[in-house]
C-alpha positions, 0 to 999 in steps of 0.5 A, a space after each residue: 410115625 408110621 401112622 402119620 406118614 401113612 395119613 400124609 400119603 393118603 392125603 397126597 394121593 387124594 390130591 393127585 387124584 383131585 388136581 392138587 387141591 383136597 376138595 373140601 379145602 377147595 370148596 371152602 376157599 371157594 366160599 370165601 371168595 364168593 363171600 367177598 364179591 359184591 352183592 351185584 355189580 356196583 353193590 357197596 356190601 358183600 354177599 356174606 354181609 348180606 347173607 349175614 343181615 338176613 339170617 340174623 333177622 330170621 333168627 330174631 323174628 322166628 321166621 319159617 324157612 319158607 316164610 323168610 325165602 318168600 319174604 326176601 323175593 317179594 320186598 325187593 326191587 321197584 316194588 318193594 311195598 307188600 301192599 301197594 305192590 306193582 300199583 306203586 313203583 318206587 324211585 331209583 336214587 342214581 347216586 344212592 343205588 337204592 330204591 325209595 319212595 320220595 314223591 310218591 304221596 302227592 297222588 294220595 291228596 285231595 285233588 285241589 291241595 297246593 302240594 299237588 302243584 309244588 315244583 320246587 320242594 318235591 321232584 323239580 318241575 313235576 306236578 301231580 294231577 292223578 288221584 289215587 287211593 292209597 292202595 289196600 291188600 286184600 285176598 281178592 286182589 292177590 287171587 286175581 294177580 296170582 290168576 294173571 301169573 304166566 308160567 315161565 317157558 324156560 328155566 331161568 330161575 324165575 317160575 313166572 314171566 315178567 318177574 321184576 318187570 311187571 310182578 315180584 311173584 316168585 311162587 303161589 303160597 299155599 295159604 292163598 290156596 284156601 277157600 276163604 283167603 279171597 274173603 279176607 280184608 286183611 290177610 296179614 298185617 305189616 310189623 308195626 313194631 319193626 316199622 317204628 323202629 326202622 323209622 325212629 332209627 332213620 330220624 335219630 341218626 339223621 337229626 343228630 347227624 350220626 356219622 356213617 348212619 345219617 341218611 343226610 350223607 354225600 350220596 344223599 346230597 348229590 341226589 338232592 342236587 339231581 331230583 330237587 330244587 334245594 339249591 342251599 343243601 347242594 354239595 359245594 365245590 372247592 373254589 379259589 384256595 379252598 382245598 376242600 368240598 363243603 357240606 352245608 348245614 341242614 335244617 333238620 340237623 343238630 350242630 356239634 354243640 347242640 348235639 353234645 348238649 342234647 347227649 348229655 341231657 340224654 345221660 345225665 337228666 333223663 329219668 323214667 319210672 321204674 320198669 319203663 324202658 332200659 337205661 339209655 344213658 349207659 350207651 351214651 358216649 359223650 366223646 364219640 358223639 354216639 349212642 350204642 345199644 338201643 332196642 326196638 322198645 328203646 327207639 319207640 320211646 325215643 320217637 313217641 316221648 323223647 324226640 319232641 322234647 330232645 329237638 325243640 329249639 334246635 331246629 327251626 319251629 316248623 321243622 319241629 312241628 312236623 317231627 312232633 306231628 309224626 310222634 303224635 302219629 305213633 303215639 295214637 296208632 300204638 295206644 292200647 285203646 284206640 278210637 275208630 274215628 280217630 284212626 280214620 282221621 289219621 288214615 286220611 292225614 297221613 299222606 300229607 304228613 308224609 309229603 311234609 317229611 318229603 319237604 324236609 328229608 333228602 330222598 334217600 330217607 324214604 326207604 321201603 319201611 318210612 313208606 309203610 307208614 301210609 298203610 298202618 292206619 288203615 290195618 288198625 281199622 281193619 284189624 286191631 290196635 297196634 299193640 296186640 301185635 306186639 310179641 310180649 304178653 300183656 298180663 292183666 287182672 283177668 289173667 288167672 295167676 295168683 297175684 291177680 286173683 287173691 281171695 277176698 278176706 271175710 272181714 272185707 269192709 263194705 265202705 266204698 272208699 276202703 275198697 280200692 286195693 294198694 300195696 306197701 312198697 317199703 316199711 312204714 314208720 309211725 308219724 304224728 300228724 300236725 292238726 292243721 294236716 289233720 284237719 285237712 285230710 279229714 275234711 277231704 275223707 269226709 267229703 268223700 265218704 258218707 259212711 265213715 265215723 267222724 273219728 280219726 287218730 292222730 297216729 298214722 303210719 307214713 311211707 316213702 314208697 307205695 304201689 297202688 293202680 298198677 303204679 309204684 310212687 316214691 316220695 321226694 325225700 326218698 328220691 333225694 336220698 337215693 344214690 345216683 338214681 336212674 328212675 323217678 316215681 315222684 310224678 302224680 296227676 289227678 283229675 279235679 272236680 273242676 275239670 282241671 288237670 292237676 300234675 305235681 309231685 308226691 311229698 308224703 304217704 300217710 295211711 289213716 286208721 278209723 276204728 269201728 266195732 270190731 273192724 279197723 278200717 285203713 286208707 292211704 292218702 297222698 300229700 302233693 306238691 301241686 303246680 299251678 294248674 292255670 298260670 303253670 300249664 299249657 297244652 298244644 292239642 295239634 301234637 299231644 304235648 302238655 307242659 308245666 312249670 314245676 317253679 309254680 305252686 298251686 294255691 289252694 289248701 287241698 293238697 291231699 288225695 286218696 291214693 286210689 285217685 293218683 295216676 303216674 306221670 314223669 316229667 322232661 325238661 328241655 336240654 335247649 334253654 331258650 327263654 320260651 322254653 326254660 323253666 318248662 317241662 313236658 308231662 307224659 302219663 304212664 299206663 299201669 303195669 298189666 291193667 287195662 280199664 274194662 269197656 262198659 256200654 257208656 263207653 260206646 253210647 256216650 259218643 255222638 259220631 256227628 258231634 265227636 271231635 277226635 279226643 282220644 285216650 292214649 296208652 300213657 293216657 294224656 288227651 290230645 286232638 290230631 290235627 294235621 298243620 301246613 308246612 312251608 319250606 320257604 323260609 328255612 335254611 338260611 344260615 346253611 352255608 354258615 353252618 356247614 362243615 367241610 369234607 376232609 374224609 379222603 374216601 368221601 372226597 375221592 367219592 364226590 370226584 367219582 359221583 359228580 362225573 357226567 357218566 357216572 350214573 348207575 342204572 337201575 340193576 336188572 332182576 335178580 334171580 330169586 335164589 340169590 336175593 338178599 336185602 341191601 343197604 348203601 347209605 354210608 358215605 364210605 360204603 361201609 354200614 355200621 351195625 348194631 347187633 343185639 347184646 354188642 
């Protein structure tokens, strides 16, 4: 007890000396009070909230302290783009209280483009005559800007004069002092993975109308009324006996019934091959209408593969085609193999694509991350394919790993058809071929192999699973026998001799044995159900989509292929069951795991730059031609007032009343001290942002 009394007496004496409060406790409570304060006057998030977001990003991307602080200071305010900087000033939203890149792309279009004279679908009454090139980022420009900086005369927290007014530079980085820095055309690249993820997240939450995360919120509608001539999307005041505000339905959003159908399709119908992506169905909650737990790669899969299928039929066709072109743009850009001519075409068409998006979505949609799309194609030309910047290593057959460098057996057959490797993915069983099957197989094999002796036993080995060309295939029988399957590996694609693309599903896998003197040769063939390549197939090159009708059947008798000729595909049916979509499924090809074809001289010598039309070979290996179609807005949104929703949330109602006051316009915030500058987001109508944390 005496020891406890002495400790209490010391605490009391310490409080008397420090004015009654222990210094450590006082500092702690001061920190709590500061954390609750808004980031700046009128901000919707607190200082603690902003700091925690930034520190989470720093940890996630392994950013150094110096680089982290520099990124915070140079990507804020009215010039948040690290490439454009002061050459492109962003627009301040009075109600959304943030800077956006809305109506900044018309200046990059060709001079007589019709969008330049459009006074209705962009900023109302504005015509753009000035022609500019998309700004580029190179060492010479950076060096010139740094030399023009004037050190601050007074210690105000800013190292250079004009911070936040004419520039965003806070210090001169050490790398810019290197002798060769001024000669670099691409000093550093934009994080493609992070950009695509953010854009996909915005499209997902907005088109599916996710509460609290959609960019089409009440604040966005009020900003539309201020900036744009889109009367059908303006918030409707209560009239007569009506008590609630009315939010008209946007043509790019799904209604509640459509959203349930789309989420049910995502939860119960969508299946991918093994190892393609995570199980998205786990995060689908049909009762709340939300999807949680999606990671960066999931959003990549969604915007590049699922979005064109998921939204088709639910939104107007012209709006859907613009979103499909955005999906096609990312598929082309993120391919493992890119063609410079195709990327150059993307570079010229991306400003028009962004203008099409500006005619659809509200101004608040075009955050700095959405603006970065305009620079990605140019960086791909200067640097490399976007996949080379991804953090995950890509193992290939050239890596010095045991599994990719197996010893060649001494009795390795010299016949070409027996030299293609493959692997059994399961136990085989003996099977006796029917005479008709045997004749078909022999005919196909003999037509593809001149050296083999024309003799084959009817006794074969039958497999349900087989690995070849970096793919794992399952037969339809095996797939149907799986309990509650979440993946599917039955899709097969091959190129026919008549230059037709043949799509189908794997039915059986046979291993044939050919007997030679002292050598036993084995060959594996696939028996497939092929869809009709003429009446059961259609394609659209402008958006890179191929559709098949699984109910059709190829009329020929040659249903067998050698295993090494097979490539893997998967099929996605449309959730919308309109007459023109019912029975059709979209095909996506899968890239082999860890294998890249080795380029040869023929890959370059056969390209004629004069006649080349931009046919590209994508990561998932589907052919397409990037063609941007003009978008017309006038005939859309006729049912906006009949399919809208009433605003019943008390917070939203009180905010509407406040936002629409004549004197309630939030002016642009003043330049912030770099030491206290953090990222912000105020998209949530209620002023609180819902977040998804890794592992939550």
